[in-house]
C-alpha positions as CSV (number, residue, x, y, z in Angstrom):
1,X,-14.4,-19.5,-46.5
2,X,-11.3,-18.3,-47.5
3,X,-12.0,-15.0,-46.1
4,X,-12.6,-16.5,-42.3
5,X,-10.9,-19.7,-42.4
6,X,-8.1,-20.1,-39.6
7,X,-6.3,-22.5,-41.8
8,X,-5.1,-22.8,-45.7
9,X,-7.9,-22.9,-48.3
10,X,-7.8,-24.5,-51.4
11,X,-10.1,-24.2,-54.3
12,X,-10.0,-26.6,-57.1
13,X,-12.4,-26.2,-60.3
14,X,-12.7,-28.3,-63.0
15,X,-10.8,-27.7,-65.8
16,X,-12.5,-25.8,-68.7
17,X,-9.8,-24.9,-71.2
18,X,-9.3,-26.2,-74.4
19,X,-6.1,-28.0,-73.5
20,X,-5.7,-30.3,-70.5
21,X,-4.5,-28.9,-67.4
22,X,-0.8,-29.0,-66.8
23,X,0.5,-32.0,-65.0
24,X,4.3,-30.9,-64.8
25,X,4.0,-27.5,-64.3
26,X,5.5,-25.1,-61.6
27,X,4.1,-24.3,-58.2
28,X,3.6,-20.4,-58.4
29,X,3.7,-18.3,-55.2
30,X,3.0,-14.5,-54.8
31,X,5.5,-12.6,-52.7
32,X,4.9,-9.4,-51.6
33,X,7.3,-9.1,-48.6
34,X,4.9,-9.3,-45.7
35,X,4.2,-11.5,-43.0
36,X,1.5,-12.9,-45.0
37,X,3.7,-14.0,-47.9
38,X,5.7,-16.0,-45.5
39,X,2.8,-18.3,-44.9
40,X,2.6,-18.2,-48.5
41,X,6.2,-19.4,-49.3
42,X,6.1,-22.0,-46.4
43,X,3.1,-23.8,-48.0
44,X,4.6,-23.5,-51.6
45,X,7.9,-24.6,-50.7
46,X,6.1,-28.0,-48.9
47,X,3.7,-28.3,-52.1
48,X,6.7,-27.9,-54.3
49,X,8.5,-30.5,-52.7
50,X,5.7,-32.8,-52.2
51,X,5.0,-32.6,-56.0
52,X,8.9,-32.4,-57.1
53,X,8.1,-29.3,-59.0
54,X,9.7,-26.4,-59.7
55,X,8.9,-23.1,-57.7
56,X,8.4,-20.1,-59.4
57,X,8.6,-17.2,-56.7
58,X,6.7,-14.0,-58.1
59,X,7.3,-10.4,-56.6
60,X,5.7,-7.8,-58.5
61,X,6.2,-3.9,-58.5
62,X,3.7,-1.2,-59.8
63,X,5.1,2.0,-61.0
64,X,1.5,3.7,-61.1
65,X,1.3,3.1,-57.2
66,X,4.5,4.3,-56.7
67,X,4.6,7.0,-58.9
68,X,1.5,8.8,-57.0
69,X,3.3,8.1,-53.7
70,X,6.3,10.0,-54.8
71,X,4.7,12.7,-56.5
72,X,2.6,13.3,-53.3
73,X,5.7,13.2,-51.0
74,X,8.3,14.9,-53.7
75,X,10.4,11.9,-53.6
76,X,12.3,10.6,-56.4
77,X,13.4,7.0,-57.4
78,X,14.9,5.9,-60.5
79,X,13.5,3.0,-62.0
80,X,16.6,0.7,-61.5
81,X,16.4,1.5,-57.8
82,X,12.7,0.3,-57.6
83,X,13.8,-2.8,-59.5
84,X,16.9,-3.5,-57.3
85,X,14.8,-2.9,-54.2
86,X,11.9,-5.5,-55.3
87,X,14.9,-7.9,-56.2
88,X,16.1,-7.4,-52.4
89,X,12.5,-7.8,-51.0
90,X,12.4,-11.3,-53.1
91,X,15.9,-12.5,-51.9
92,X,15.1,-11.5,-48.3
93,X,11.9,-13.3,-48.3
94,X,13.4,-16.6,-49.9
95,X,16.5,-16.8,-47.7
96,X,16.4,-19.9,-45.7
97,X,14.1,-21.6,-47.6
98,X,16.5,-23.1,-50.3
99,X,18.5,-24.9,-47.1
100,X,15.3,-26.3,-45.7
101,X,14.0,-27.6,-49.3
102,X,17.4,-28.3,-51.1
103,X,15.1,-30.6,-53.4
104,X,13.1,-27.9,-54.8
105,X,14.2,-25.7,-57.5
106,X,13.4,-22.1,-57.4
107,X,12.9,-19.5,-60.1
108,X,13.0,-16.1,-58.8
109,X,10.9,-13.6,-61.0
110,X,10.5,-9.8,-60.2
111,X,8.0,-8.0,-62.8
112,X,6.6,-4.6,-63.3
113,X,2.8,-4.7,-63.0
114,X,-0.2,-5.7,-60.9
115,X,0.1,-8.7,-59.0
116,X,-3.3,-10.3,-59.7
117,X,-2.5,-9.9,-63.4
118,X,1.0,-11.3,-63.4
119,X,-0.2,-14.5,-61.1
120,X,-3.0,-15.1,-63.4
121,X,-0.7,-15.0,-66.7
122,X,1.2,-17.7,-64.6
123,X,-1.9,-19.5,-63.8
124,X,-2.4,-20.9,-67.3
125,X,0.8,-23.2,-67.0
126,X,1.0,-23.6,-63.2
127,X,0.0,-26.9,-61.3
128,X,-0.8,-24.8,-58.5
129,X,-0.6,-20.8,-57.4
130,X,-0.4,-20.3,-53.8
131,X,-1.2,-16.4,-52.5
132,X,-1.3,-14.9,-49.2
133,X,-4.8,-13.9,-47.8
134,X,-4.2,-10.4,-47.3
135,X,-1.5,-8.0,-48.8
136,X,-0.7,-4.7,-48.6
137,X,-3.7,-2.8,-49.3
138,X,-4.9,0.1,-47.2
139,X,-8.7,-0.9,-46.9
140,X,-9.3,-1.4,-43.3
141,X,-11.0,-4.6,-42.0
142,X,-10.5,-6.3,-45.4
143,X,-10.6,-10.4,-44.8
144,X,-9.1,-11.4,-48.2
145,X,-7.2,-9.2,-50.2
146,X,-7.9,-8.0,-53.7
147,X,-5.0,-10.2,-55.2
148,X,-6.5,-13.6,-53.7
149,X,-10.0,-12.5,-54.8
150,X,-8.9,-11.9,-58.5
151,X,-6.9,-15.4,-58.5
152,X,-9.5,-17.5,-56.8
153,X,-12.0,-15.7,-59.4
154,X,-10.3,-16.2,-62.6
155,X,-7.2,-18.9,-62.2
156,X,-8.1,-22.0,-63.8
157,X,-5.5,-24.0,-61.9
158,X,-5.8,-24.7,-58.3
159,X,-5.5,-22.0,-56.1
160,X,-4.4,-22.1,-52.2
161,X,-4.9,-19.0,-50.1
162,X,-2.2,-19.2,-47.1
163,X,-3.2,-17.6,-43.7
164,X,-0.5,-16.1,-41.8
165,X,-0.8,-15.9,-38.1
166,X,-1.4,-12.2,-37.9
167,X,-4.7,-12.9,-40.2
168,X,-7.2,-14.5,-37.7
């Protein structure tokens, strides 16, 4: 359903961990810099405001992927340049949202690693996880990205897959 729905889809499963599900954890949103992440941000800010929760905006970069690209094209970038650009991407995507939702406290996080892995690390303490429906992957015709598939399969907290205007 998440792959074909024309609206956001929520997955809520029974909590199976040894400890209780977080009642006061943050709303966590994956931000990849695409239009799809705009839909996820809109939904995440709305949910964080409604729940009176902190919002963790998470942007990941993976140097394994980048190193393959740069080796193939003979470009070079220093790690500090990559991290600086990743911070710029997150800042650009968050621009304007704080003004629209002044009640939401935002924690920006830029980390190195695979997005699904890093989002799942946050899921244990999150009250809600919001992701886009399709990311930066290059598989033509894919209706649900690998990150959204992974978090829907393994996150114990509720997950909302947000659909952007270009996803239908």
